[in-house]
C-alpha positions in Angstrom: -27.2 210.3 189.5 -30.5 211.3 187.9 -33.4 208.9 188.5 -34.2 206.7 185.5 -37.7 206.3 184.1 -39.3 202.9 184.8 -39.6 200.5 181.9 -42.6 200.8 179.6 -44.7 198.0 178.0 -42.9 198.8 174.8 -39.6 198.2 176.4 -40.7 194.8 177.7 -42.1 193.8 174.3 -38.8 194.7 172.6 -36.8 192.8 175.2 -38.9 189.6 174.9 -38.7 189.7 171.1 -35.0 190.2 171.1 -34.5 187.4 173.7 -36.6 185.1 171.6 -34.4 185.7 168.6 -31.2 185.2 170.6 -32.7 182.1 172.2 -33.0 180.5 168.8 -29.7 181.7 167.3 -27.6 180.7 170.4 -28.3 177.1 169.5 -26.7 177.4 166.0 -23.0 177.2 165.1 -21.6 180.7 165.6 -20.8 181.3 161.9 -24.4 180.4 161.0 -25.8 182.8 163.6 -23.4 185.5 162.5 -24.5 185.1 158.9 -28.2 185.3 159.9 -27.3 188.5 161.8 -25.7 189.9 158.7 -28.8 189.0 156.7 -31.0 190.8 159.2 -28.8 193.8 159.0 -29.0 193.9 155.2 -32.8 193.8 155.5 -32.7 196.9 157.7 -30.9 198.6 154.7 -33.2 197.3 152.0 -36.1 197.0 151.9 -36.8 198.7 155.3 -34.4 201.6 154.9 -33.6 202.2 158.6 -31.4 205.3 158.6 -30.4 204.6 155.1 -30.3 208.2 154.0 -28.0 209.1 156.8 -25.7 206.2 156.2 -25.4 206.8 152.5 -24.9 210.6 152.9 -22.1 210.1 155.4 -20.3 207.6 153.3 -20.6 209.8 150.2 -19.3 212.7 152.2 -16.3 210.8 153.6 -15.5 209.2 150.3 -16.3 211.8 147.6 -14.5 209.6 145.0 -17.0 206.8 145.4 -19.6 206.2 142.7 -23.3 205.8 143.8 -22.8 202.1 143.4 -19.8 202.1 145.7 -21.6 204.1 148.3 -24.5 201.7 148.3 -22.2 198.6 148.4 -20.3 200.2 151.4 -23.6 201.0 153.1 -24.9 197.4 152.6 -21.7 196.1 154.1 -22.0 198.4 157.1 -25.5 197.1 157.8 -24.3 193.6 157.4 -21.5 194.3 159.9 -24.0 195.8 162.4 -26.3 192.8 162.3 -23.3 190.4 162.7 -22.0 192.5 165.6 -25.3 192.4 167.5 -25.8 188.6 167.1 -22.1 187.7 167.7 -22.0 189.7 170.9 -25.0 187.9 172.3 -24.3 184.4 171.0 -20.5 184.3 171.6 -20.6 185.9 175.0 -23.3 183.4 176.1 -20.9 180.5 175.5 -18.2 181.7 177.9 -14.6 182.9 177.9 -13.2 179.9 175.9 -15.6 180.5 173.1 -14.8 184.2 173.0 -11.0 183.5 172.9 -11.6 181.0 170.1 -13.7 183.3 168.0 -12.1 186.7 168.5 -8.3 187.1 168.8 -6.0 190.1 169.6 -3.3 191.3 167.3 -0.8 193.3 169.4 -1.6 191.5 172.6 2.0 191.8 173.6 1.4 195.5 174.4 -1.3 194.6 176.9 0.9 191.8 178.4 3.8 194.2 178.9 1.6 196.7 180.7 0.2 194.0 182.9 3.7 192.8 183.7 4.6 196.3 184.8 1.5 196.3 187.1 0.0 199.2 185.1 -3.5 200.0 184.3 -4.2 201.5 180.9 -6.7 203.3 178.8 -7.9 201.6 175.6 -9.3 204.1 173.2 -11.6 202.5 170.6 -13.9 203.2 167.7 -17.1 201.6 166.4 -15.6 199.3 163.9 -16.0 195.5 163.2 -17.3 194.0 166.4 -16.8 196.7 169.0 -19.3 195.0 171.3 -17.1 191.9 171.6 -13.9 193.9 172.2 -14.3 194.1 176.0 -15.3 190.4 176.3 -12.2 189.5 174.2 -9.8 191.4 176.4 -11.4 190.0 179.5 -11.4 186.4 178.1 -7.6 186.7 177.5 -7.1 187.3 181.2 -6.9 191.1 181.4 -8.9 192.8 184.1 -11.2 195.0 182.0 -13.7 197.8 182.6 -15.8 199.4 179.9 -17.3 202.9 180.1 -20.8 202.8 178.7 -23.8 205.1 178.4 -27.2 204.2 179.7 -29.6 202.7 177.1 -33.0 203.9 176.2 -34.5 200.5 177.1 -33.7 199.8 180.8 -34.9 196.2 180.6 -32.5 195.4 177.8 -29.8 197.4 179.6 -30.1 195.1 182.6 -29.9 192.1 180.4 -26.8 193.4 178.5 -25.2 194.3 181.9 -25.6 190.7 183.0 -24.1 189.4 179.7 -21.1 191.8 179.9 -20.4 191.0 183.5 -20.7 187.2 182.9 -18.1 187.7 180.1 -15.7 189.3 182.6 -16.3 193.0 181.8 -17.0 195.4 184.6 -19.3 198.1 183.3 -18.8 201.7 184.4 -21.6 204.1 183.3 -20.4 207.4 182.1 -22.1 209.3 184.9 -19.8 207.4 187.3 -16.6 207.5 185.3 -14.9 210.5 186.9 -15.1 208.7 190.3 -14.4 205.1 189.3 -11.9 205.3 186.5 -8.9 206.6 188.6 -9.6 203.8 191.2 -9.8 201.2 188.5 -6.5 202.3 186.9 -4.8 202.1 190.3 -6.0 198.6 190.6 -4.3 197.7 187.4 -7.4 197.5 185.3 -7.7 198.1 181.5 -10.3 200.7 180.8 -12.2 200.7 177.4 -13.6 204.0 176.1 -15.3 204.4 172.7 -14.2 207.8 171.4 -16.0 208.5 168.1 -19.4 209.7 168.9 -20.2 213.3 169.8 -23.2 212.8 172.1 -25.0 215.6 173.9 -23.8 216.3 177.4 -20.4 214.6 177.0 -17.2 216.7 177.4 -15.9 217.0 173.9 -13.5 218.7 171.6 -14.0 219.6 167.9 -11.3 217.9 165.8 -11.1 217.0 162.1 -12.7 213.8 160.9 -12.6 213.2 157.1 -11.9 216.9 156.6 -14.8 218.3 158.7 -14.8 219.2 162.4 -16.6 216.6 164.5 -17.5 216.7 168.2 -15.3 214.1 169.8 -15.1 212.8 173.4 -12.2 214.3 175.3 -12.5 212.1 178.4 -9.8 209.5 177.3 -7.3 212.3 176.8 -8.2 214.1 180.0 -7.8 210.9 182.1 -4.5 210.0 180.4 -2.9 213.3 181.0 -4.3 213.8 184.5 -3.2 210.4 185.7 -0.1 209.7 183.5 -1.8 206.5 182.3 -0.6 204.6 179.2 -2.9 204.8 176.2 -3.5 202.1 173.6 -5.4 202.4 170.5 -7.8 199.5 169.9 -9.9 198.9 166.8 -11.8 196.0 165.4 -11.3 194.4 162.0 -12.7 191.3 160.3 -10.5 188.7 158.6 -11.3 186.8 155.4 -13.7 184.5 157.2 -15.6 187.6 158.6 -14.4 186.8 162.1 -13.6 189.8 164.3 -10.1 190.6 165.6 -9.0 193.4 167.9 -6.0 195.4 166.9 -3.9 197.0 169.7 -1.1 199.5 169.3 0.5 202.1 171.6 -0.8 205.7 171.4 1.8 208.3 172.0 1.0 211.0 174.6 2.8 214.3 174.5 3.2 216.3 177.7 4.3 219.9 177.0 3.0 221.6 180.2 0.0 223.1 178.3 -2.7 220.8 179.5 -5.5 222.1 177.2 -3.2 221.9 174.2 -2.1 218.4 175.1 -5.6 217.2 175.5 -6.6 218.6 172.1 -3.5 217.1 170.5 -4.4 213.6 171.9 -8.0 213.8 170.9 -7.0 214.8 167.3 -4.4 211.9 167.3 -6.8 209.1 168.2 -9.5 210.5 165.9 -7.0 210.6 163.0 -6.1 207.0 163.7 -9.8 206.0 163.7 -10.2 207.8 160.3 -7.2 206.0 158.9 -8.7 202.6 159.9 -12.1 203.5 158.5 -10.5 204.5 155.2 -9.0 201.0 155.0 -12.2 199.2 156.1 -15.2 201.5 155.3 -17.8 198.7 155.2 -17.0 197.7 158.8 -17.7 201.1 160.4 -20.8 202.2 162.2 -22.1 205.0 159.9 -25.5 205.0 161.5 -24.5 207.7 164.1 -24.6 211.3 162.7 -21.0 212.0 163.3 -21.0 215.6 162.1 -24.4 216.6 163.5 -23.1 218.9 166.2 -20.9 221.7 164.8 -19.0 224.6 166.5 -20.5 228.0 166.4 -19.9 229.8 163.1 -19.2 226.6 161.1 -20.4 226.4 157.5 -23.7 224.6 156.9 -23.6 220.9 156.7 -24.0 219.2 153.3 -27.5 217.7 152.8 -28.1 214.5 154.7 -25.5 215.1 157.4 
């Protein structure tokens, strides 16, 4: 595993500032804290404009039928959701498993219960929608042994803090540079493994599949593990209800085995990507549009539209 750089003064300042904000908000009722998080997120959109051009360009590309006003309204909602997600994850997790269960439920929990009754581990393929940060804590709080695959963060001080928060909430964190070794063992132990599968990051084994009509680099790890180990796969995605509270939707994901492993992997990657797209079409303001989803393209692909 490559040696990580030691934390800088800037890292420590960012950490102290964030902990100070969380320290104040954790004393408030959760809906109040979440609303403040949404307000902070909207500030990042306007007036500060953090990644605003990227967010608006991607929404306009994915929904060409949207008017400029609809694009802006969807972008504003996405920033609101991001702010809520960050504050909810910190505030709710800090209050323990009972608070997590009370605040975030699971629709389709019977699928996970059936897998647990069979003594099976499972792969949970997810996307960055609603409160993806609370998803793992929610599964763990409902009594399922849960491990989340995560990437290292740029700020190692905050990473250590977030690691403690996640573990206190019952989530075992498996960093992606350890996943090949640890995931098979975790599945054999009957654990449920969460993998976010909608960001084409550099250095991650990926496949190009359609996402809103344009090829997007998509992690193939969930499909590779599922086919290699014969592990059940469940699609998990977040959604907010009329009170803005997050829920986790769980449904079985079919896995076809034809004997052509490469073809089967690509089929499964395309299947869970299409399911994420379907959900985003239904709830566009709850998606994480801040990541440049189409930035990396296969050789020979036509030029990207402006802003992507």
